[in-house]
N, C-alpha and C positions, 0 to 999 in steps of 0.2 A: 532441427533437422533442415539441411540445405538441399536445394535443388537447383536446376538449371544453372549448374556450375559452369562458367565461361571463364575464359582470359581477362574477361572485363568486369565481371560481376557475378552475382548469385542471387538466388531467392532464398528467404529464412523464413520458416514457420517456427515459432516458439511462444512462449507465454507473456514474454517481456513486452511492455508498453514502450513504444518508440515515437519519435516525431518524425516527418518527413524533412531533410534538410539537416537532421543531427549527424554528427560523424561518430564513428566507432572504430575499435580494434575488434578483429574476428580470428578467432582459433578454429579452424576446420580441422576435426579430428577424423580421420579416414581409418578403413579397415587396416592399413598396414601403418602403424604408428610412426614408423621411420618417415612416412612419406607426408604426413600432417603439416597441414598449410598455416602460417601466422601471416594474416594481414595487417601491417602497421596502420593503415588508415583507409577507411572506406567512408562513404556518404550514402546515407539513405535517400532514395530516390522515390521511392513510393510506398504508402502503407495500405493496406486491406484487411480488417479484422486481426488476425493473429499472424499475419504474414506480411513481409515488407521486402523490399530490394535493395540491394548493396551493390553501388559502383565501387570497386576497387580503385584506390587513388595512389596509395605508396605500398608497395609489395617490394620485399626483400629480393635479390637476384636469385639466392637460393629457392625461395617460395616461388617466383616465377618459373624457374625450371621444373621444379616439382609440378606445379599448376599445369604448365605445358603437357607433361607427360601424362597426368590424371585424366586432364580433358581428351587429349588424343587415344587414349586407351579406354575410357569408361564415359561418354558425354553423358550418359543418363544416372549416373550414379548418385543414389542421395546418402549424404552422411550427415554426422552431428556436427554441430558449432557450439562457442561458448561467445555470445557477443558481449562486447563492453562499451557503455558510452563513453566515449572520450571527453 
């Protein structure tokens, strides 16, 4: 589950074990599948129990436009994600 979605990052709650400082790829599945987001590279900045914070480092242009739209329309949106360690 993704929360606190912003242009620069998000919080993720999931059952995966991650290490602070690790790099990940992140697929964020939104209610409208045509607006789903793929973050090419993110860095885990903090870890607390089953949650962690991700800073977006490399975001494709199309995803950046979608992210701008999603954040401006629904700043409190909670969505699902599929994190993959790089």
